[in-house]
C-alpha positions in Angstrom: 36.0 -35.4 34.9 37.2 -36.0 31.7 34.8 -37.2 28.5 34.1 -36.7 25.1 33.2 -32.6 25.7 36.1 -32.1 28.2 36.8 -28.6 28.9 34.2 -27.7 26.4 31.6 -24.2 27.8 28.3 -25.4 27.4 25.2 -23.3 27.7 21.9 -25.9 27.6 18.5 -23.8 27.9 15.7 -25.2 29.1 18.2 -27.4 31.3 16.0 -27.3 35.1 13.9 -30.8 34.3 13.0 -33.4 31.2 14.8 -33.6 28.2 17.4 -30.6 29.7 18.4 -31.9 32.6 19.6 -35.1 31.5 21.7 -32.7 28.0 23.1 -30.9 31.7 24.5 -33.9 33.9 25.2 -35.6 30.5 27.7 -32.7 29.3 29.3 -32.5 33.1 29.5 -35.9 32.6 31.2 -36.1 30.0 34.2 -33.4 31.6 32.0 -30.3 30.3 31.8 -26.5 32.2 27.7 -26.1 31.9 25.9 -22.7 31.8 22.0 -24.5 33.3 20.0 -21.6 32.3 16.1 -22.1 32.7 13.5 -20.1 34.7 11.6 -22.5 36.2 8.3 -22.8 34.9 5.6 -24.4 34.9 4.7 -26.6 31.2 2.6 -23.4 30.1 5.6 -21.1 31.0 3.7 -19.9 34.1 5.0 -20.2 37.3 8.9 -20.4 38.6 11.1 -22.5 41.1 14.2 -23.1 42.0 15.2 -26.6 40.1 18.4 -24.4 37.7 19.9 -24.9 41.3 18.8 -28.1 42.3 20.7 -29.3 38.4 23.5 -27.5 39.6 24.4 -29.0 42.5 24.0 -32.4 41.2 26.7 -31.2 39.5 29.0 -30.7 41.6 28.3 -33.4 43.7 29.7 -35.2 40.8 32.5 -33.2 40.4 31.4 -31.0 37.2 31.8 -27.3 37.2 28.1 -25.5 36.6 26.4 -22.0 37.4 22.4 -21.4 37.4 21.3 -18.7 35.0 17.4 -17.5 35.2 17.5 -15.3 31.9 14.6 -15.1 29.2 16.1 -16.8 25.8 13.1 -15.5 24.1 14.6 -11.8 25.2 16.6 -10.5 22.8 18.9 -9.2 25.6 17.8 -12.1 28.0 19.7 -14.2 25.5 23.0 -12.2 24.9 23.8 -11.5 28.7 22.5 -15.3 28.7 25.5 -15.5 26.1 27.6 -12.8 27.9 27.3 -14.8 31.2 29.2 -18.4 29.9 31.8 -16.2 28.7 32.5 -14.3 31.7 32.6 -16.8 33.8 33.9 -20.1 32.4 36.2 -18.0 29.8 34.1 -18.7 26.7 31.7 -20.9 25.2 32.0 -23.7 22.5 28.2 -25.0 22.3 24.7 -24.3 23.0 21.5 -26.0 23.0 18.2 -24.3 22.7 16.0 -26.9 24.6 13.9 -24.3 26.5 9.6 -24.6 25.6 6.6 -24.3 26.8 3.1 -26.0 25.7 -0.4 -24.8 25.1 -2.0 -27.0 23.0 -6.0 -26.0 21.3 -7.3 -27.5 18.1 -6.7 -24.3 15.8 -10.4 -23.3 15.8 -10.4 -23.0 20.1 -6.6 -21.7 19.6 -6.1 -17.4 20.8 -3.8 -15.6 19.5 -3.0 -15.0 23.0 -1.5 -19.0 23.3 -0.5 -19.4 19.5 2.0 -15.5 20.7 3.4 -17.3 23.9 4.9 -20.8 21.9 5.4 -18.9 19.1 8.3 -16.6 21.1 9.7 -19.3 22.9 10.5 -21.8 21.4 11.1 -20.1 17.5 12.3 -16.4 19.1 13.5 -18.5 22.5 15.8 -20.5 20.0 16.8 -17.6 17.1 17.9 -14.9 20.1 20.6 -17.0 21.8 21.9 -18.8 18.5 21.8 -14.9 16.9 24.3 -13.0 19.4 26.2 -16.9 20.0 27.0 -16.7 16.3 28.0 -13.0 16.8 30.3 -13.5 19.0 32.2 -16.8 17.5 31.4 -14.2 14.1 33.8 -11.5 15.9 36.3 -14.2 16.7 36.9 -15.9 14.1 37.0 -12.7 11.7 39.7 -12.3 14.3 41.3 -15.1 12.9 41.2 -17.9 15.5 40.1 -21.5 14.1 37.2 -22.6 16.0 35.2 -26.0 16.6 32.1 -25.0 17.8 28.2 -26.8 17.8 24.8 -25.2 18.1 22.4 -28.2 18.6 18.5 -27.1 18.4 16.1 -29.0 19.2 13.5 -29.6 16.5 9.6 -32.3 17.3 7.9 -34.9 15.2 5.3 -32.4 15.5 7.0 -30.1 13.1 8.8 -32.0 11.0 6.5 -34.6 10.7 2.6 -32.9 12.1 0.3 -33.9 14.9 -2.9 -32.4 15.0 -3.9 -29.9 18.3 -0.6 -28.4 17.8 -0.7 -26.0 15.0 1.2 -23.1 17.2 3.9 -25.9 18.7 4.3 -27.6 15.8 4.8 -24.1 13.6 8.0 -23.6 16.8 9.1 -26.4 15.6 8.9 -26.4 11.8 10.9 -23.0 12.0 13.5 -24.1 14.4 14.1 -27.1 11.6 14.5 -24.6 8.3 16.1 -21.6 11.4 18.7 -25.3 12.0 19.7 -26.0 8.0 19.6 -21.8 6.9 22.5 -21.2 9.9 24.0 -23.8 9.0 24.8 -22.8 6.2 25.7 -19.2 7.1 27.3 -20.3 9.7 29.3 -22.7 8.1 32.4 -20.7 7.6 33.2 -19.9 10.9 33.4 -23.4 12.3 29.8 -23.7 13.6 28.2 -26.9 13.1 23.9 -26.4 13.5 22.4 -29.4 13.8 18.3 -30.1 15.7 17.3 -33.0 17.3 13.4 -33.9 17.6 13.8 -35.9 20.4 10.6 -38.3 21.5 10.6 -38.3 25.1 8.4 -39.4 28.4 8.3 -35.4 30.2 6.2 -33.2 31.6 5.7 -31.7 28.4 4.8 -34.9 26.9 3.5 -37.1 30.1 -0.1 -36.3 27.7 0.8 -37.4 24.9 2.9 -40.4 25.8 1.6 -43.3 27.3 3.3 -43.6 30.3 5.4 -47.0 30.5 6.4 -47.0 26.4 9.8 -48.7 25.8 12.4 -45.8 24.6 10.9 -42.6 26.6 13.3 -42.2 29.1 14.2 -38.7 28.7 17.8 -38.9 29.5 18.2 -41.0 26.4 18.1 -38.3 24.0 21.9 -36.0 26.3 23.9 -38.7 24.5 23.3 -38.5 20.9 23.4 -34.2 21.5 26.7 -33.8 23.8 28.3 -36.6 20.2 27.2 -33.5 17.8 29.1 -31.6 20.5 32.6 -32.9 20.8 35.0 -33.0 18.8 34.4 -35.9 16.7 31.2 -34.2 15.0 33.0 -31.3 13.3 31.8 -32.9 9.7 28.2 -33.5 10.5 26.1 -30.3 10.1 23.2 -28.6 9.0 21.1 -32.2 10.2 17.6 -33.1 11.7 17.9 -36.3 14.6 15.4 -38.4 15.4 16.1 -40.2 18.6 14.3 -42.6 21.1 15.9 -44.3 23.3 18.3 -45.8 21.7 16.5 -45.5 18.0 18.1 -42.3 16.1 17.5 -41.9 12.4 17.8 -38.7 10.3 14.9 -36.3 9.4 15.5 -36.2 5.7 13.6 -32.6 4.5 11.4 -31.4 2.4 12.8 -31.6 -1.5 11.5 -31.2 -5.1 9.3 -34.4 -5.8 7.5 -35.6 -9.5 7.4 -32.3 -11.9 6.1 -31.2 -14.5 7.0 -27.7 -16.9 4.9 -27.0 -19.6 7.7 -23.9 -20.2 5.3 -21.5 -19.8 1.9 -19.4 -17.9 -0.4 -22.1 -17.1 -4.3 -22.2 -18.3 -6.3 -22.6 -14.2 -8.5 -25.2 -16.9 -5.1 -27.3 -17.9 -4.5 -28.4 -14.5 -7.2 -30.6 -13.5 -4.8 -32.9 -16.0 -1.6 -32.6 -14.1 -2.2 -31.6 -10.5 -3.8 -34.8 -9.4 -1.9 -36.9 -11.2 1.7 -35.4 -10.0 0.3 -36.2 -6.3 -0.6 -39.5 -7.0 3.3 -40.3 -8.0 4.6 -38.3 -4.9 5.4 -40.3 -1.6 2.5 -39.7 0.5 3.5 -37.1 3.6 5.2 -38.7 6.9 3.1 -40.4 9.2 3.9 -38.7 13.0 5.5 -41.2 13.6 8.2 -40.1 11.1 7.7 -43.2 8.3 5.9 -42.7 5.1 3.2 -45.4 4.6 4.9 -48.1 2.2 7.5 -47.7 2.9 9.3 -50.6 4.6 13.3 -48.3 5.9 
């Protein structure tokens, strides 16, 4: 097979079902060799299945190359083994797609510490650990004089970058991933590695209670084209960005930036701020809605 990522070695975490499965299959269609990583767990992270092997079988049936990897990406040593498995089996690593995740939704007043920790661990630590080991691999090669063109694509969410009630743990993890994306992009650019993130909207096992069935543009396979393009040589000039994607709609998420401000030139008395802070807030754009749109803005 030939395509936009011909010959590139790609790891996709959480690739057995939903959006991750779509990524893995599209990478294979476009000529990549794919490591299909998944524990095969249920939405809440429990249980297991052989779904990753089914994805590999689909890839092989279309003439592609793929292997199954069952490492827990939130385990630091397991993440290192994941990176090593790609290099040992396919001889290199060019792209890491961090997609694995679970849900344990709860309003904050009812959320348990275990529900918080489990989601933060899988999403945030499960993004950091593979990223860290892939970055170390690429840095060592860059320092040996090799010229690299590597990619990391993380998965954030509108719940994290815009906010969604009932998903405090998930949203906090996804906001952290967006921040990590920006920082990692600045750190790894010198080694020839770009780092971007996508905030997908699609109907999957994880979102079936959030997105009504039949919703236009909710096909999980629609997310893959952007992710595969970001993994290609054409995307070498794009880094540190977060993209919203749903169906055929793609937009760039604009991050936190300094808005209206005032500088007294010295220490404020708290009593003075009543005449200052409300006026600044009135001048500032309102926070975006869950769909990413800012009230009052047409674009």
